[in-house]
N, C-alpha and C positions, 0 to 999 in steps of 0.2 A: 504493500500500500504506500510505503514511504517513497518508493521509486516513482510511483505515478504522480507524485507531487513535485518532482523535479522540474517538469515543464512549466507549471504555474509559478513556481518560485523563480524560474528563469525569466518569465515574462515580467513579474513584479520587480525583479532586479534591474531589468532594462529601464523600466519606468522610473525607478529610484534614481539611477544614474542620470537620466534625462532631466529629472526635476532639480538636480544639483547643477545643471547647466553644462554637463560634459558634451562634447561634440557628438552628434547623433550617430554618424557613421562609425566612430571609434567605440561608442558605447555599445552599439549592436554587435559589432565585430568582436569586441573584447568579451562581452557576455557569452557570445557563441563559443569562443575558445575556452573560457573558464568552464562552462557547463558541459562542453564537449569532453574536456579532460575528466571532469567529475563523473560524467556518464560512462566513459570508458572504464574508469577505475572501479566503479561499482557494478559493471556489467550491464548497464541499462542502455548503452549506446554502441552501435557497431562502428568501429573506427574506419571501416572501408567506405562509409558514406562520405567521409571527408574528401575522397578522391573525386567526388562529383562537383566540388566547388569550382575548380578551374573551368570545367565545361560550362557550368552555369554562368560564370562571369563572361566567358566568350560569347555565350548566347545573348547576354545583355548588350554587349558591344555591337552585335550584329542585328539588333532589333530595329527594324526600319521605322516602326511607329515612334519610338523614343527619339528618333532623329529630328522629329518636329519640334522638340523642346527648345534647342538652341535657336532655331529659326524664329519662333514666336517671341522668345526673349529678345532677340536681336531687333525684331520689328518694333516692339514696344519701346525698347531703349533708344532706338534711333529717333522715333517720334518725340521722345522726351528730351534727349540730350541736345538735339538740334533746334529746339524752340518751337517746333511745329505744334505741339500740344498747347503751349502757352498762347500762341497767336490764335489757335482755334478757340480757346477759352475766351480771349478778349473779344473776338469777333462775335461769338455767340452771346456774350454779355451785352454787347451793343445791340444785337438783333432783338434780344428779349428785354432790353433795358427799359422799355416803356411799361412793362408789366411789373406789378408788385411781386417780388420774389424771382424776377427774371434772371438775376445773376446766379441765384441758387439753382434754377433750372438748367442754366448753362453748365454749372458744375456737375450736375447729375449726368448730363449727356456726355460731356467730355470725360468725366470720370469713368463712365461706362466704357467708352471707346478705349481709353488708356488702360483701364483694368483688364479689358478683354485682350488687348494687345500684349501686355506683359504677363498677365496671369499671376503676378506676384504682388501680394497685398502691400508689403513694405514699400516697394518701389512706387506704387500708385499713390498710397496715402501720403508719403513724403513729398512726391512731386506735386500733388494737388494742394498739400498744405503750404508748400513754398510759393506756389503760383497764385492760388486763389484766396487763401485766408487773409493775407494783408489787404487785398483788394476789397473783399467783402466787409471787413472791419472798417476800412476807410470810408465806405459809402453807407455806414450806419446799420449794418446787419447786427443782430444780437449774436453774442458769442456762442450761445447754446445752439442756435440754428446753423450758424456758419460751420462750427466744428462737427455738428451732427451730420450735416449734408456731406462733408468731406470724408469722414470715416465710413459712412454708409456707401457712398459712391465708390470709394476705394476697394470695398469688399465685393463689388458686383462682378469682378473678374472670376469669382468662383464658379459661376454658372453661365456667364455670357460668353458665347463663342466669338472668335477663336481663343481658346484659353489653354495654358499649360496644364492647369489643374485637370481639365477634361481629358487631355492627352494621357496623363498619368493614370487617371481613373479607368479610362478605356483599356489601357494595357493591363492593369491589375485585375479588372473584372472580366477580361476576355471579350469585351464588347467593341464593336466598330467605333473608332473615334469619330468618324464622319457621322454616324448615327447619333452619337452623344452630342455632337455639335448641333445637329438639326433638332434633336429632342429637347435640348436646353434653351432653344431660341425663344419659344413662347414663355416659359417660366422667367427667363432673364428679362424679356420685355415687360412682363407683368410686374416684376419686381421694380424695374426702373419707372414704369408708369405709376405704380403705387407711390413711390417716393415723390414724383412730380406732382401728383394729385394732392398729396399731403402738403407740399410746399405752397401750392396755390390756395388751399383752404386756410392754412394758418396765416398766410400773408393777407388774405381777404379779411379774416377775423381780427387780426392785429397788424395793421399796416406799418406800425413803428418798428417791428422786428425784421422786416424785409422790404424796405422802401425801393421804389424804382430808381434807376440811375438818374443823376442830375441831367437836365437837358443839354448842358454844354458838353457833356461827355458823350451822350448818345447821338446828338445831332451832328452827323458828319456829312450829311447830304446823301440823297438817294443814289446818285451815280457812284459816289465814292464807296458807299456801303455795298452796292451791287458788285463793284470791282473786288472789294475785299472778300465778299462771300465767295465769289468765283475763284479767287486766287488762294484763299486760306482754308475755306471749309470744304469745297467740292472735292479737291484731290485726295485728302486723307479719307473722306467718306467713301469715295469711289474705290480706294484701295481696300478698305475693310469689306465693302460689298463684293469686290472682285475675289477676295480670298474666300469669303463665306460662300459666294455663289458657285465658285468652281468646285467646292466640296459638296454643296447641296445638290447640284445637278450632275454630279459624278464625273466631272471633267478632270478632277485631280484628287489625289489622296491628301490628307492633312499635311503630310510631310512635303509634298510637292507644292501645295498651296502656301505653306509657310515659307518655302524658298522663294517663290514668286513675290510674296508679301515683303520679304526682306529686301529683295532687289528693288521693289517699288518704293520702299521707304528710303533707300539710298537715292533713288531718282528724285523723290520729293525734296530731300535735303539739298541735292545738287541744284534743282530748279529754284529753290528758295535762297541759294547762295549761302547755305549754312553747312555745307559739307567741307570739312577740313580734316587734316591728318589727326589733329588733337581730338576732335569730336569722334572720328572713326575709331581712334585708339581707346577712348573712354567706353564707347559702345561695345567694342570687342572685348575689353577687359571685363565689363559688367556681364556680358554673355558668357564668357569663359568661367567667371567665378560662380555664377548661379548654376550653369550646366554641370560644372565639376562637382559642386555640392550635391546636386541631384544624383549624379552617377555614383559618387562615393557612398551616399546613403543607400542607394540601391544595392551596391556590392555588399555593404555591411548587413543590410536586411536580408540578402540572399543567404549569407552565412548563418544569420540568426534563424531564418526560416528552416534551413536544412537541419540544424541541430534541434530546433524546437519540434520538428516533425519526427526526427530520429528518436526523441524522447517521448513520442506518442502524444505530444501536446495538441496536435490538430484533432486527434480523436477525442481527447479530453474536452476541448473547447466545443467540438461539434455536439457531443452528447449533452454538454451543459446548456448550450444555446438552443438546440433543437427541442429540448424538453422543458423549456420555460413555461410557466403558467400563462394561459392565454394564447398559446400557439403562435401564429404569425404575428398577431398584434403585440403579444408579449415580447417576441424577438425584436420587432421594430422599435418598440419603446426602449428596451435595454440598449439596443444598437445606437439609437439616436442620442440617448443620454451619455453613453460612453464616448462617442465621437464628439459630442458637444463639450463635455468636460475636458477631454484631451486637447481640444482646440484652444483652451485657455493657456496651455503650457508648452505645446510643441506645434511646429508648423505643419501645413497640410502634407508636405512630402513625407515627413516622418509617419504621419497617421496613415497615409496611403500605403506605405511599404510595410508597416508593422501590423496594423489592425485590419485593413481591408482583406488581406489574404486569409485571415481567420474567419471573418464574417461572411465573405462571399460564398464559400461552399454551402454554408447553412442557408443563406438566402436562396441559393439555387435549389437546394433540396426541398425548401418550403414552397417552391413554385413561384417565387417572386420574379417579376420582369427585371432583369439586371440593368437594362437601359434606364428604366424608371428609378430603380434603386440607386444608380449612380448619380442621377440628377438630384434626388432628395438628400443624398450625402453631401453634395456640393452646397446645396442651399442651407443645410444644417450647419456646416462648417462656417459658412458666411456669417451666420448669426453668432456663433461662438466667438469669432474673431472681433466682434463688435460689443460683446457683453462685459460690463464692469464686474469686478475690478481688474480682471486679468486679460481682457481682450487685447490681442496683439495690435490691432489697428489703433486703439486708444493710445498706447505707448508710442507708437510710431509718430502719431500727430503731436503728442506731447513733446517729443524731441525736437520738433521744428517750429512749434507754435511760439509767438512772441510772449514776453514775460507777463503782459496784462491778461493773457488767457490762462486761467487756472485749471488744474486737473479736474476739479468739480464741474467746471463749465463744460468740459469735454464729456464727462460722464452723463451730465444732465442732457446734453444735446444728443447723445447716442440713444437714450432710452426710447423715445418715440419710434425711431427707426428699427429698433429691436422688435417691438410689437408689430410693426408693419411686415418685417421679414418673417416673423412667426406666423402671421396671418397668411402670407403667400405660401409658406412651407406647408401649412395645413391644407390649403387649397390643392397643392400639388399631390399631397398624400391622399386626399379624399377623391380627387378627380385625376387619375393616372393618364387619361386621354390628353391632358395638357402637355404631357411629355411624348406620348406615343403617336399622336395624331399626324404630325409632320413626317416622322420617319416612315409611317405606313404609306404615305403618299409617294415617297421617293423610292420605296422598294418595289 
């Protein structure tokens, strides 16, 4: 009986190391080595299984789907580093400037585009915080609404395609990434639309917290505004539509579409005279850092998964999760709670590589649609990244916010958007067709 507990202890040990802030890849790999040695010494683990690790690592390196990750990171980073995203925000702010809350609406739209492009919450929240927060505060927006809009918009990249998060989810669940992109489109738009509707309502009820832009800022003349829209807004929007459309209509795989999108982002930067060796070096450095982190985590999680299964942890977890009270509903409840809580402490990539391989076989055995399951996981994580007191997005914004913005302002600002996200998550769970409708049309 004691040997059967080795796997759960191994899982708990990995979480303890992660909670102390040790690097994820090394925590997983280190725990795998330690418990592999323990398992061999007590006769609970077959040492011949270790021979499978090199083959598994080479399989990861040759995974064509995962090749999309650096492409999408490069695409989003290029839009951010070359100032394309900043000018897009300014133009949309002028376009919606007459409306109460118009600048916040612009933040939601641009935040969604930037979040979808990078798929990395930290990059999006930091970029939007540096770009839009000073502008919103300058024009009289309340600190709570301004910070709430930024952190909420920054987390939209969890379910809005094209997204690195969905690429990883598709790989871990064994689901087509293209289908995940298409299936998450309606939930992502629903989430963004809910944020926009909330902004319009609160701005109407309390005009002082989200005033329109001053006339001297927004009045640049119809011809000048039209030129600015054509030059600044249309190209990046067309780029995103091109990437998504090529996947949606089956012209390209997500990896191929990501490559085209990266080339398009370079072309946009060149056309805007913002492409320089220093900017390109920064973009490549950011892409290399994030991609290397993901691959190292994946290698560590592969070793962890191999030892965990060798200790029969997969069977232990399957029996535990498949026999929860309430059947499918009980499994979903526990699953959502575990992923939600883990989202406070570790990033999505770690959750995807540690937890999803444990939950996915149970979900499949219970007859859940893995496409729908992947989307609700992304929406759930989006909420956890936003929830006080540990939500990642809140700390990212705190790090770049001006001194007059207090931590409690960010917390209070995030709370309404948390309830909005939970409402949309509930809709997705209750009405799976929101996810499955578009993929069924394209198949």
